[in-house]
N, CA, C and O atoms as a Tripos MOL2 file, in Angstrom:
@<TRIPOS>MOLECULE
protein
  196   195    49     0     0
PROTEIN
NO_CHARGES

@<TRIPOS>ATOM
      1 N         128.3770   46.2890   57.6390 N.3       1 MET1
      2 CA        127.9310   45.9690   56.3010 C.3       1 MET1
      3 C         128.8080   44.8480   55.7970 C.2       1 MET1
      4 O         130.0280   44.8770   55.9560 O.2       1 MET1
      5 N         128.1800   43.8630   55.1910 N.am      2 LEU2
      6 CA        128.9160   42.7320   54.6590 C.3       2 LEU2
      7 C         128.4050   42.4410   53.2360 C.2       2 LEU2
      8 O         127.2090   42.2670   53.0040 O.2       2 LEU2
      9 N         129.3370   42.3970   52.3220 N.am      3 TYR3
     10 CA        128.9950   42.0000   50.9470 C.3       3 TYR3
     11 C         129.5510   40.6100   50.7090 C.2       3 TYR3
     12 O         130.6860   40.3190   51.0870 O.2       3 TYR3
     13 N         128.7640   39.7510   50.0860 N.am      4 ALA4
     14 CA        129.1860   38.3740   49.8260 C.3       4 ALA4
     15 C         128.7230   37.9400   48.4590 C.2       4 ALA4
     16 O         127.8680   38.5840   47.8520 O.2       4 ALA4
     17 N         129.2770   36.8640   47.9760 N.am      5 THR5
     18 CA        128.8770   36.2710   46.6860 C.3       5 THR5
     19 C         128.4370   34.8430   46.8900 C.2       5 THR5
     20 O         128.5790   34.2800   47.9750 O.2       5 THR5
     21 N         127.8970   34.2640   45.8290 N.am      6 GLY6
     22 CA        127.5150   32.8560   45.8980 C.3       6 GLY6
     23 C         126.0980   32.6400   46.4150 C.2       6 GLY6
     24 O         125.8150   31.6430   47.0800 O.2       6 GLY6
     25 N         125.2180   33.5760   46.1070 N.am      7 GLU7
     26 CA        123.8290   33.4440   46.5980 C.3       7 GLU7
     27 C         123.0060   32.4090   45.8660 C.2       7 GLU7
     28 O         121.9100   32.0570   46.3020 O.2       7 GLU7
     29 N         123.5300   31.9170   44.7540 N.am      8 GLY8
     30 CA        122.8210   30.8840   43.9630 C.3       8 GLY8
     31 C         121.7830   31.4950   43.0480 C.2       8 GLY8
     32 O         121.9200   32.6380   42.6120 O.2       8 GLY8
     33 N         120.7490   30.7320   42.7610 N.am      9 LEU9
     34 CA        119.6730   31.1850   41.8650 C.3       9 LEU9
     35 C         118.9130   32.3510   42.4580 C.2       9 LEU9
     36 O         118.7110   32.4360   43.6690 O.2       9 LEU9
     37 N         118.4930   33.2490   41.5760 N.am     10 THR10
     38 CA        117.6980   34.3960   42.0390 C.3      10 THR10
     39 C         116.4190   34.5010   41.2300 C.2      10 THR10
     40 O         116.2880   33.9370   40.1440 O.2      10 THR10
     41 N         115.4650   35.2560   41.8110 N.am     11 HIS11
     42 CA        114.2080   35.5000   41.1100 C.3      11 HIS11
     43 C         113.9560   37.0090   41.1170 C.2      11 HIS11
     44 O         113.9430   37.5950   42.2000 O.2      11 HIS11
     45 N         113.7560   37.6730   39.9730 N.am     12 PRO12
     46 CA        114.0170   37.1120   38.6630 C.3      12 PRO12
     47 C         115.4820   36.8170   38.4490 C.2      12 PRO12
     48 O         116.3350   37.3070   39.1890 O.2      12 PRO12
     49 N         115.7840   36.0070   37.4270 N.am     13 ALA13
     50 CA        117.1590   35.6210   37.1410 C.3      13 ALA13
     51 C         118.0240   36.8560   36.8690 C.2      13 ALA13
     52 O         117.5890   37.7990   36.2070 O.2      13 ALA13
     53 N         119.2630   36.8320   37.3950 N.am     14 GLY14
     54 CA        120.1820   37.9110   37.1800 C.3      14 GLY14
     55 C         120.9020   37.7680   35.8370 C.2      14 GLY14
     56 O         120.7830   36.7340   35.1790 O.2      14 GLY14
     57 N         121.6500   38.8030   35.4280 N.am     15 SER15
     58 CA        122.3890   38.7740   34.2030 C.3      15 SER15
     59 C         123.8660   39.0670   34.4880 C.2      15 SER15
     60 O         124.1840   40.0880   35.0980 O.2      15 SER15
     61 N         124.7460   38.2060   34.0650 N.am     16 ASP16
     62 CA        126.1940   38.4120   34.2970 C.3      16 ASP16
     63 C         126.6610   39.6380   33.5030 C.2      16 ASP16
     64 O         126.2630   39.8290   32.3540 O.2      16 ASP16
     65 N         127.4990   40.4550   34.1190 N.am     17 GLY17
     66 CA        128.1090   41.5760   33.4310 C.3      17 GLY17
     67 C         127.2090   42.8150   33.2840 C.2      17 GLY17
     68 O         127.5840   43.7890   32.6310 O.2      17 GLY17
     69 N         126.0140   42.7640   33.9010 N.am     18 LYS18
     70 CA        125.1210   43.9090   33.8220 C.3      18 LYS18
     71 C         124.7440   44.3870   35.2260 C.2      18 LYS18
     72 O         124.6810   43.5820   36.1560 O.2      18 LYS18
     73 N         124.4960   45.6780   35.3850 N.am     19 LEU19
     74 CA        124.0260   46.2040   36.6480 C.3      19 LEU19
     75 C         122.6180   45.6860   36.9420 C.2      19 LEU19
     76 O         121.7960   45.5690   36.0330 O.2      19 LEU19
     77 N         122.3470   45.3830   38.1840 N.am     20 ALA20
     78 CA        121.0330   44.9520   38.5580 C.3      20 ALA20
     79 C         120.0640   46.1590   38.4960 C.2      20 ALA20
     80 O         120.4400   47.2820   38.8330 O.2      20 ALA20
     81 N         118.8660   45.9140   38.0760 N.am     21 THR21
     82 CA        117.8440   46.9760   38.0050 C.3      21 THR21
     83 C         116.6110   46.5140   38.7650 C.2      21 THR21
     84 O         116.4280   45.3180   38.9910 O.2      21 THR21
     85 N         115.7700   47.4540   39.1560 N.am     22 ALA22
     86 CA        114.5570   47.1560   39.8820 C.3      22 ALA22
     87 C         113.5630   46.3920   38.9680 C.2      22 ALA22
     88 O         113.4630   46.7380   37.7900 O.2      22 ALA22
     89 N         112.8630   45.4200   39.4350 N.am     23 PRO23
     90 CA        112.9520   44.8710   40.7780 C.3      23 PRO23
     91 C         114.2450   44.0490   40.9360 C.2      23 PRO23
     92 O         114.5770   43.2200   40.0890 O.2      23 PRO23
     93 N         114.9590   44.3000   42.0330 N.am     24 PHE24
     94 CA        116.2690   43.6450   42.2350 C.3      24 PHE24
     95 C         116.0680   42.1440   42.4910 C.2      24 PHE24
     96 O         115.2070   41.7600   43.2830 O.2      24 PHE24
     97 N         116.8710   41.2880   41.8150 N.am     25 PRO25
     98 CA        116.7860   39.8520   42.0260 C.3      25 PRO25
     99 C         117.0950   39.4970   43.4800 C.2      25 PRO25
    100 O         118.0050   40.0640   44.0840 O.2      25 PRO25
    101 N         116.3430   38.5680   44.0260 N.am     26 THR26
    102 CA        116.5790   38.0930   45.3810 C.3      26 THR26
    103 C         116.8370   36.5840   45.3440 C.2      26 THR26
    104 O         116.3740   35.9100   44.4240 O.2      26 THR26
    105 N         117.5600   36.0480   46.3150 N.am     27 PRO27
    106 CA        117.8410   34.6000   46.3040 C.3      27 PRO27
    107 C         116.5610   33.7600   46.4030 C.2      27 PRO27
    108 O         115.6150   34.1080   47.1100 O.2      27 PRO27
    109 N         116.5680   32.6510   45.6740 N.am     28 VAL28
    110 CA        115.4220   31.7370   45.6810 C.3      28 VAL28
    111 C         115.4010   30.9680   47.0350 C.2      28 VAL28
    112 O         114.3300   30.7340   47.5940 O.2      28 VAL28
    113 N         116.5650   30.5890   47.5410 N.am     29 LEU29
    114 CA        116.6740   29.8310   48.7920 C.3      29 LEU29
    115 C         116.8970   30.8030   49.9760 C.2      29 LEU29
    116 O         117.3590   31.9270   49.7810 O.2      29 LEU29
    117 N         116.5690   30.3630   51.1790 N.am     30 PRO30
    118 CA        116.8020   31.2220   52.3530 C.3      30 PRO30
    119 C         118.2660   31.5260   52.5330 C.2      30 PRO30
    120 O         119.1300   30.7030   52.2280 O.2      30 PRO30
    121 N         118.5440   32.7380   53.0400 N.am     31 VAL31
    122 CA        119.9180   33.1730   53.3370 C.3      31 VAL31
    123 C         120.0320   33.2790   54.8680 C.2      31 VAL31
    124 O         119.1720   33.8610   55.5290 O.2      31 VAL31
    125 N         121.1100   32.7040   55.4100 N.am     32 THR32
    126 CA        121.3700   32.7830   56.8620 C.3      32 THR32
    127 C         122.7760   33.2610   57.0970 C.2      32 THR32
    128 O         123.6360   33.1240   56.2270 O.2      32 THR32
    129 N         123.0240   33.8200   58.2630 N.am     33 LEU33
    130 CA        124.3430   34.2820   58.6520 C.3      33 LEU33
    131 C         124.5560   34.0370   60.1200 C.2      33 LEU33
    132 O         123.6880   34.3680   60.9270 O.2      33 LEU33
    133 N         125.6640   33.4780   60.4870 N.am     34 THR34
    134 CA        126.0170   33.3440   61.8850 C.3      34 THR34
    135 C         127.3420   34.0330   62.1470 C.2      34 THR34
    136 O         128.2320   34.0190   61.2970 O.2      34 THR34
    137 N         127.4760   34.6290   63.3110 N.am     35 VAL35
    138 CA        128.7090   35.2920   63.7220 C.3      35 VAL35
    139 C         129.0650   34.6730   65.0610 C.2      35 VAL35
    140 O         128.3260   34.8110   66.0360 O.2      35 VAL35
    141 N         130.2120   33.9830   65.1040 N.am     36 GLY36
    142 CA        130.6200   33.3110   66.3460 C.3      36 GLY36
    143 C         129.6140   32.2720   66.7750 C.2      36 GLY36
    144 O         129.4730   32.0010   67.9670 O.2      36 GLY36
    145 N         128.9040   31.6790   65.8120 N.am     37 GLY37
    146 CA        127.9290   30.6480   66.1420 C.3      37 GLY37
    147 C         126.5630   31.1770   66.4990 C.2      37 GLY37
    148 O         125.6410   30.3930   66.7210 O.2      37 GLY37
    149 N         126.4060   32.4770   66.5600 N.am     38 TYR38
    150 CA        125.1040   33.0810   66.8790 C.3      38 TYR38
    151 C         124.4490   33.6240   65.5850 C.2      38 TYR38
    152 O         125.1260   34.2330   64.7570 O.2      38 TYR38
    153 N         123.1370   33.4010   65.4210 N.am     39 PRO39
    154 CA        122.4620   33.9150   64.2100 C.3      39 PRO39
    155 C         122.4610   35.4520   64.1910 C.2      39 PRO39
    156 O         122.2560   36.1050   65.2140 O.2      39 PRO39
    157 N         122.6950   35.9980   63.0080 N.am     40 ALA40
    158 CA        122.7000   37.4340   62.8170 C.3      40 ALA40
    159 C         121.4660   37.8490   62.0050 C.2      40 ALA40
    160 O         120.9590   37.0820   61.1870 O.2      40 ALA40
    161 N         121.0020   39.0570   62.2450 N.am     41 GLN41
    162 CA        119.8700   39.5860   61.4940 C.3      41 GLN41
    163 C         120.3120   40.0630   60.1210 C.2      41 GLN41
    164 O         121.2800   40.8130   59.9960 O.2      41 GLN41
    165 N         119.5970   39.6240   59.0920 N.am     42 ILE42
    166 CA        119.9040   40.0410   57.7200 C.3      42 ILE42
    167 C         118.8430   41.0560   57.2990 C.2      42 ILE42
    168 O         117.6510   40.7490   57.2960 O.2      42 ILE42
    169 N         119.2820   42.2670   56.9430 N.am     43 LEU43
    170 CA        118.3390   43.2900   56.5790 C.3      43 LEU43
    171 C         118.0420   43.2900   55.0890 C.2      43 LEU43
    172 O         116.9650   43.7240   54.6790 O.2      43 LEU43
    173 N         118.9820   42.8070   54.2590 N.am     44 PHE44
    174 CA        118.7510   42.7480   52.8340 C.3      44 PHE44
    175 C         119.5890   41.6020   52.2470 C.2      44 PHE44
    176 O         120.7640   41.4560   52.5830 O.2      44 PHE44
    177 N         118.9980   40.8130   51.3930 N.am     45 ALA45
    178 CA        119.7320   39.7740   50.6900 C.3      45 ALA45
    179 C         119.3060   39.8330   49.2480 C.2      45 ALA45
    180 O         118.1450   39.5580   48.9440 O.2      45 ALA45
    181 N         120.2110   40.1870   48.3380 N.am     46 GLY46
    182 CA        119.8920   40.2890   46.9340 C.3      46 GLY46
    183 C         120.9870   40.9940   46.1960 C.2      46 GLY46
    184 O         122.0120   41.3420   46.7830 O.2      46 GLY46
    185 N         120.7900   41.2150   44.9120 N.am     47 GLU47
    186 CA        121.7910   41.8720   44.1120 C.3      47 GLU47
    187 C         121.8080   43.3690   44.3730 C.2      47 GLU47
    188 O         120.7790   43.9680   44.6830 O.2      47 GLU47
    189 N         122.9770   43.9610   44.2470 N.am     48 ALA48
    190 CA        123.1270   45.3660   44.4490 C.3      48 ALA48
    191 C         123.6630   46.0060   43.1680 C.2      48 ALA48
    192 O         124.4420   45.3960   42.4370 O.2      48 ALA48
    193 N         123.2420   47.2240   42.9100 N.am     49 ALA49
    194 CA        123.6730   47.9450   41.6990 C.3      49 ALA49
    195 C         124.8840   48.7550   42.0010 C.2      49 ALA49
    196 O         125.4070   49.4370   41.1190 O.2      49 ALA49
@<TRIPOS>BOND
     1     1     2 1
     2     2     3 1
     3     3     4 2
     4     3     5 am
     5     5     6 1
     6     6     7 1
     7     7     8 2
     8     7     9 am
     9     9    10 1
    10    10    11 1
    11    11    12 2
    12    11    13 am
    13    13    14 1
    14    14    15 1
    15    15    16 2
    16    15    17 am
    17    17    18 1
    18    18    19 1
    19    19    20 2
    20    19    21 am
    21    21    22 1
    22    22    23 1
    23    23    24 2
    24    23    25 am
    25    25    26 1
    26    26    27 1
    27    27    28 2
    28    27    29 am
    29    29    30 1
    30    30    31 1
    31    31    32 2
    32    31    33 am
    33    33    34 1
    34    34    35 1
    35    35    36 2
    36    35    37 am
    37    37    38 1
    38    38    39 1
    39    39    40 2
    40    39    41 am
    41    41    42 1
    42    42    43 1
    43    43    44 2
    44    43    45 am
    45    45    46 1
    46    46    47 1
    47    47    48 2
    48    47    49 am
    49    49    50 1
    50    50    51 1
    51    51    52 2
    52    51    53 am
    53    53    54 1
    54    54    55 1
    55    55    56 2
    56    55    57 am
    57    57    58 1
    58    58    59 1
    59    59    60 2
    60    59    61 am
    61    61    62 1
    62    62    63 1
    63    63    64 2
    64    63    65 am
    65    65    66 1
    66    66    67 1
    67    67    68 2
    68    67    69 am
    69    69    70 1
    70    70    71 1
    71    71    72 2
    72    71    73 am
    73    73    74 1
    74    74    75 1
    75    75    76 2
    76    75    77 am
    77    77    78 1
    78    78    79 1
    79    79    80 2
    80    79    81 am
    81    81    82 1
    82    82    83 1
    83    83    84 2
    84    83    85 am
    85    85    86 1
    86    86    87 1
    87    87    88 2
    88    87    89 am
    89    89    90 1
    90    90    91 1
    91    91    92 2
    92    91    93 am
    93    93    94 1
    94    94    95 1
    95    95    96 2
    96    95    97 am
    97    97    98 1
    98    98    99 1
    99    99   100 2
   100    99   101 am
   101   101   102 1
   102   102   103 1
   103   103   104 2
   104   103   105 am
   105   105   106 1
   106   106   107 1
   107   107   108 2
   108   107   109 am
   109   109   110 1
   110   110   111 1
   111   111   112 2
   112   111   113 am
   113   113   114 1
   114   114   115 1
   115   115   116 2
   116   115   117 am
   117   117   118 1
   118   118   119 1
   119   119   120 2
   120   119   121 am
   121   121   122 1
   122   122   123 1
   123   123   124 2
   124   123   125 am
   125   125   126 1
   126   126   127 1
   127   127   128 2
   128   127   129 am
   129   129   130 1
   130   130   131 1
   131   131   132 2
   132   131   133 am
   133   133   134 1
   134   134   135 1
   135   135   136 2
   136   135   137 am
   137   137   138 1
   138   138   139 1
   139   139   140 2
   140   139   141 am
   141   141   142 1
   142   142   143 1
   143   143   144 2
   144   143   145 am
   145   145   146 1
   146   146   147 1
   147   147   148 2
   148   147   149 am
   149   149   150 1
   150   150   151 1
   151   151   152 2
   152   151   153 am
   153   153   154 1
   154   154   155 1
   155   155   156 2
   156   155   157 am
   157   157   158 1
   158   158   159 1
   159   159   160 2
   160   159   161 am
   161   161   162 1
   162   162   163 1
   163   163   164 2
   164   163   165 am
   165   165   166 1
   166   166   167 1
   167   167   168 2
   168   167   169 am
   169   169   170 1
   170   170   171 1
   171   171   172 2
   172   171   173 am
   173   173   174 1
   174   174   175 1
   175   175   176 2
   176   175   177 am
   177   177   178 1
   178   178   179 1
   179   179   180 2
   180   179   181 am
   181   181   182 1
   182   182   183 1
   183   183   184 2
   184   183   185 am
   185   185   186 1
   186   186   187 1
   187   187   188 2
   188   187   189 am
   189   189   190 1
   190   190   191 1
   191   191   192 2
   192   191   193 am
   193   193   194 1
   194   194   195 1
   195   195   196 2
@<TRIPOS>SUBSTRUCTURE
     1 MET1         2 RESIDUE 1 A MET
     2 LEU2         6 RESIDUE 1 A LEU
     3 TYR3        10 RESIDUE 1 A TYR
     4 ALA4        14 RESIDUE 1 A ALA
     5 THR5        18 RESIDUE 1 A THR
     6 GLY6        22 RESIDUE 1 A GLY
     7 GLU7        26 RESIDUE 1 A GLU
     8 GLY8        30 RESIDUE 1 A GLY
     9 LEU9        34 RESIDUE 1 A LEU
    10 THR10       38 RESIDUE 1 A THR
    11 HIS11       42 RESIDUE 1 A HIS
    12 PRO12       46 RESIDUE 1 A PRO
    13 ALA13       50 RESIDUE 1 A ALA
    14 GLY14       54 RESIDUE 1 A GLY
    15 SER15       58 RESIDUE 1 A SER
    16 ASP16       62 RESIDUE 1 A ASP
    17 GLY17       66 RESIDUE 1 A GLY
    18 LYS18       70 RESIDUE 1 A LYS
    19 LEU19       74 RESIDUE 1 A LEU
    20 ALA20       78 RESIDUE 1 A ALA
    21 THR21       82 RESIDUE 1 A THR
    22 ALA22       86 RESIDUE 1 A ALA
    23 PRO23       90 RESIDUE 1 A PRO
    24 PHE24       94 RESIDUE 1 A PHE
    25 PRO25       98 RESIDUE 1 A PRO
    26 THR26      102 RESIDUE 1 A THR
    27 PRO27      106 RESIDUE 1 A PRO
    28 VAL28      110 RESIDUE 1 A VAL
    29 LEU29      114 RESIDUE 1 A LEU
    30 PRO30      118 RESIDUE 1 A PRO
    31 VAL31      122 RESIDUE 1 A VAL
    32 THR32      126 RESIDUE 1 A THR
    33 LEU33      130 RESIDUE 1 A LEU
    34 THR34      134 RESIDUE 1 A THR
    35 VAL35      138 RESIDUE 1 A VAL
    36 GLY36      142 RESIDUE 1 A GLY
    37 GLY37      146 RESIDUE 1 A GLY
    38 TYR38      150 RESIDUE 1 A TYR
    39 PRO39      154 RESIDUE 1 A PRO
    40 ALA40      158 RESIDUE 1 A ALA
    41 GLN41      162 RESIDUE 1 A GLN
    42 ILE42      166 RESIDUE 1 A ILE
    43 LEU43      170 RESIDUE 1 A LEU
    44 PHE44      174 RESIDUE 1 A PHE
    45 ALA45      178 RESIDUE 1 A ALA
    46 GLY46      182 RESIDUE 1 A GLY
    47 GLU47      186 RESIDUE 1 A GLU
    48 ALA48      190 RESIDUE 1 A ALA
    49 ALA49      194 RESIDUE 1 A ALA
């Protein structure tokens, strides 16, 4: 499990200082992850409560 920040704009827009609620905001742009130069499978990308 990996938690990261800096996902950029989300849809719907998130709110600073508040817990995310359903429907959870997801990144507008594609999210990618590489490990050792190899692409990794992303199971979820979005805000967590």
